[in-house]
N, C-alpha and C positions, 0 to 999 in steps of 0.2 A: 381183257376178258377175265372172268372169275374162274377159280380153280374147279368149280363144279361144272363148267362148260367145256372142259378140255377133252381131247381124245385120249383113250387109254393107251398107255405105253409111249406116248410122245414126250419129248423133252421140252420143258418150259423153264423160264427164269422168273423168280418172284420180283415184282416191281414195287409192290406196296401191300401193307396190311391195313385195310380200311374197315374200322369197326364203328358201330353206332356211337354217337356222342353219349357220354355218361357211362361208357363201359371200357375205360382204358385198361382194366385188368385183363380183359380178353386179348387185347393187342399184346400186352406183356407176356401172357401165357403162350401165344402163338409164336412170338419172337424168341422166347426162351427155348422152345423145342426146335428152333431152326428156321422158321419162316421169316427170313430176313431178305431185304432187297439184294438181288444179285445171286442168291442161292438157286441152284438147279433143283427142279421138282418134276416128278412123274407120278401120274395117277395109275396105280397098278390094277386096281379092281374097284368097281362100283357095286353098291348094294342092289337089292331088288328093284326092278324097273328103272335102273340107272340113277337111282337116288342114293342117299347116304345109307350106311356109312361108307366112306371112301378109304381105301388102303392107299396111302401116299408115301412115296420115298422122297425125302428132302435131304440133300447131301448124302451121307452114308447111313441114315437112320430111316426106319419105316414106322409110320403112325396111322392110326385110324382117326378120321375126322367126321364130324356130323356135317350134313349138307349146309347147315347154317354157318358153320365155321369155314367150310370150303368157299362159300360165297364171299367171305371177307378177304380172301387172299387173291390179289390181282396178279396176273402173270402175262408174259409175252412168250410167243413161240420161239424156240431156238432152231427150228427146222428151216427158217428163212433168213437167219442171221448170218 
């Protein structure tokens, strides 16, 4: 599932950063701030009507992401692992 589809406050693990072809710089930017496979991530808050921006904790850092960026981050739930 994508990060924009997750439940608030639940723990997930990043499995992949999947960006559109021709936009490798976005993948690099997301990976540089910590969205790497295996990292734990939690969505702390969603914007108006459940859309972006999203307040996200990855590792020990907190960031704001646009909905389009959150859609590029694939995650799996750690609640069932």
